[in-house]
Residue frames as qw, qx, qy, qz and C-alpha x, y, z in Angstrom:
[[0.001, 0.883, 0.469, 0.005, 0.00, -0.01, -0.01],
 [0.290, -0.792, 0.108, 0.526, 2.84, 2.42, 0.79],
 [0.407, -0.113, 0.603, 0.677, 4.44, 1.66, -2.56],
 [0.195, 0.625, 0.671, 0.348, 1.17, 2.47, -4.30],
 [0.154, -0.932, -0.254, 0.207, 0.84, 5.70, -2.42],
 [0.401, -0.580, 0.329, 0.628, 4.42, 6.66, -3.20],
 [0.355, 0.188, 0.673, 0.621, 3.92, 5.95, -6.93],
 [0.072, 0.808, 0.560, 0.167, 0.73, 7.97, -6.94],
 [0.279, -0.860, -0.042, 0.425, 2.50, 10.87, -5.21],
 [0.413, -0.299, 0.492, 0.706, 5.23, 10.81, -7.84],
 [0.244, 0.471, 0.683, 0.502, 2.68, 10.88, -10.66],
 [0.093, -0.911, -0.399, 0.053, 0.75, 13.73, -8.99],
 [0.380, -0.679, 0.167, 0.606, 4.02, 15.62, -8.61],
 [0.389, 0.048, 0.601, 0.696, 4.55, 15.31, -12.32],
 [0.118, 0.760, 0.601, 0.220, 1.20, 16.97, -12.90],
 [0.170, -0.971, -0.142, 0.095, 2.29, 20.08, -11.05],
 [0.608, -0.400, 0.289, 0.622, 6.02, 20.08, -11.98],
 [0.505, 0.543, 0.401, 0.538, 7.39, 22.30, -14.66],
 [0.282, 0.098, -0.030, 0.954, 8.06, 25.94, -15.37],
 [0.343, -0.174, -0.037, -0.922, 4.47, 27.01, -15.29],
 [0.463, 0.064, 0.732, -0.495, 1.43, 25.70, -13.44],
 [0.161, 0.242, 0.893, 0.345, -0.81, 23.31, -15.38],
 [0.349, -0.183, -0.261, -0.881, -3.93, 24.68, -17.00],
 [0.018, 0.258, 0.893, -0.369, -6.95, 24.06, -14.86],
 [0.321, -0.450, -0.349, -0.757, -10.63, 24.82, -14.71],
 [0.218, -0.161, 0.632, -0.726, -12.74, 25.24, -11.63],
 [0.466, -0.313, -0.760, -0.328, -15.48, 22.81, -10.67],
 [0.373, -0.330, 0.375, -0.782, -17.97, 23.73, -7.92],
 [0.107, -0.058, -0.987, 0.108, -18.99, 20.58, -6.07],
 [0.572, -0.269, -0.237, -0.738, -22.71, 19.83, -6.09],
 [0.628, -0.291, 0.542, -0.477, -24.58, 17.89, -3.39],
 [0.934, 0.081, 0.302, -0.172, -24.03, 14.16, -3.79],
 [0.645, 0.675, -0.355, 0.050, -20.95, 14.38, -5.92],
 [0.819, -0.448, 0.249, 0.258, -17.80, 12.36, -5.23],
 [0.121, -0.672, 0.534, 0.499, -14.35, 12.69, -6.68],
 [0.363, 0.031, 0.872, 0.328, -15.02, 9.65, -8.85],
 [0.356, 0.706, 0.609, -0.062, -18.35, 11.03, -10.08],
 [0.083, 0.894, -0.118, -0.424, -16.67, 14.30, -10.95],
 [0.246, -0.469, 0.727, 0.438, -13.85, 12.50, -12.70],
 [0.416, 0.256, 0.860, 0.150, -16.38, 10.40, -14.66],
 [0.344, 0.775, 0.260, -0.463, -18.15, 13.44, -16.08],
 [0.729, 0.462, 0.338, 0.376, -17.66, 13.74, -19.83],
 [0.187, 0.932, -0.042, 0.307, -16.56, 17.39, -19.42],
 [0.471, -0.759, 0.448, 0.009, -13.84, 16.32, -16.92],
 [0.113, -0.485, 0.836, 0.231, -12.02, 12.99, -17.70],
 [0.808, 0.128, -0.292, -0.495, -14.90, 10.64, -18.61],
 [0.701, 0.117, -0.680, 0.183, -13.19, 8.09, -16.33],
 [0.634, -0.724, -0.071, -0.264, -14.07, 7.54, -12.67],
 [0.898, -0.205, -0.103, 0.375, -10.66, 5.96, -12.00],
 [0.469, 0.436, -0.086, 0.764, -8.87, 9.26, -12.52],
 [0.421, -0.851, -0.253, -0.187, -10.25, 10.70, -9.30],
 [0.728, -0.431, -0.080, 0.527, -6.78, 10.70, -7.71],
 [0.404, 0.369, 0.164, 0.821, -5.73, 13.46, -10.11],
 [0.239, -0.755, -0.223, -0.568, -8.36, 15.76, -8.64],
 [0.753, -0.622, -0.191, 0.093, -7.59, 14.67, -5.09],
 [0.721, -0.158, 0.005, 0.674, -3.82, 15.19, -5.34],
 [0.273, 0.462, 0.186, 0.823, -4.19, 18.51, -7.08],
 [0.348, -0.674, -0.127, -0.639, -6.56, 19.78, -4.35],
 [0.679, -0.230, -0.606, 0.345, -4.95, 18.24, -1.24],
 [0.141, 0.176, -0.321, 0.920, -4.75, 21.69, 0.33],
 [0.476, -0.138, 0.122, -0.860, -8.51, 21.57, 0.82],
 [0.873, -0.076, -0.325, -0.355, -9.35, 17.87, 0.78],
 [0.376, -0.552, 0.691, -0.278, -8.34, 15.98, 3.89],
 [0.535, 0.025, 0.841, -0.073, -10.10, 12.69, 2.99],
 [0.110, 0.127, -0.652, -0.739, -10.78, 11.82, -0.66],
 [0.127, -0.419, -0.894, -0.096, -14.07, 10.20, 0.42],
 [0.116, -0.762, -0.506, 0.387, -15.32, 13.53, 1.86],
 [0.200, 0.132, 0.214, 0.947, -15.98, 16.58, -0.28],
 [0.069, 0.539, 0.574, -0.613, -18.55, 19.29, 0.32],
 [0.317, 0.764, 0.506, 0.244, -21.15, 21.10, -1.74],
 [0.078, 0.996, 0.022, 0.048, -19.91, 24.50, -2.97],
 [0.623, -0.519, 0.380, 0.445, -16.29, 23.44, -2.54],
 [0.493, 0.823, -0.181, -0.217, -14.26, 24.88, -5.46],
 [0.809, -0.223, 0.451, 0.303, -11.86, 22.33, -6.95],
 [0.228, 0.735, -0.458, -0.444, -9.23, 23.02, -9.53],
 [0.902, 0.171, 0.397, 0.012, -9.18, 20.31, -12.22],
 [0.243, -0.480, 0.598, 0.594, -6.01, 19.91, -14.36],
 [0.681, 0.526, -0.064, -0.505, -6.98, 19.94, -18.03],
 [0.682, 0.496, -0.530, -0.090, -4.20, 17.83, -19.53],
 [0.683, -0.429, 0.583, -0.096, -3.25, 14.49, -18.10],
 [0.335, 0.525, -0.691, -0.368, -0.94, 12.58, -20.41],
 [0.851, 0.045, -0.418, -0.316, -1.56, 8.96, -21.45],
 [0.566, 0.152, -0.720, 0.371, 1.13, 7.41, -19.25],
 [0.125, -0.170, 0.531, -0.821, 0.00, 9.35, -16.18],
 [0.725, -0.065, -0.068, -0.682, -3.58, 8.26, -16.85],
 [0.797, 0.093, -0.593, -0.070, -2.46, 4.60, -17.12],
 [0.361, 0.159, -0.712, 0.581, -0.54, 4.73, -13.84],
 [0.311, -0.128, 0.380, -0.862, -3.27, 6.54, -11.96],
 [0.788, -0.027, -0.263, -0.557, -5.99, 4.18, -13.23],
 [0.708, 0.093, -0.683, 0.153, -3.91, 1.21, -12.20],
 [0.161, 0.140, -0.633, 0.744, -3.31, 2.68, -8.72],
 [0.479, -0.072, 0.181, -0.856, -7.05, 3.43, -8.37],
 [0.526, 0.009, 0.806, -0.271, -7.91, -0.18, -9.03],
 [0.689, 0.512, -0.079, -0.506, -8.96, -0.19, -12.66],
 [0.820, -0.010, 0.532, 0.212, -8.33, -3.28, -14.70],
 [0.142, -0.423, 0.521, 0.728, -6.12, -2.84, -17.76],
 [0.646, 0.443, -0.050, -0.619, -7.94, -2.66, -21.09]]
């Protein structure tokens, strides 16, 4: 489990590394939403297994990824490369295609 968390942290770090911050858009949490339901939206990632991207990018305001609140404003990174998606999906428990 620690190895999985460490790998996910490295991937998340890659999302925010670089000379300029990644492009993001803001999502205002609605009642009943979860990180996976937000991630699954077609206008976000269309993949519920990419919820760790949102969690890691918003760790300053999310203590527990299972608990988010209505009206919370989350920043969603727009571009997540193919390899990062693969690693994050694997870490989140998705089966390979």
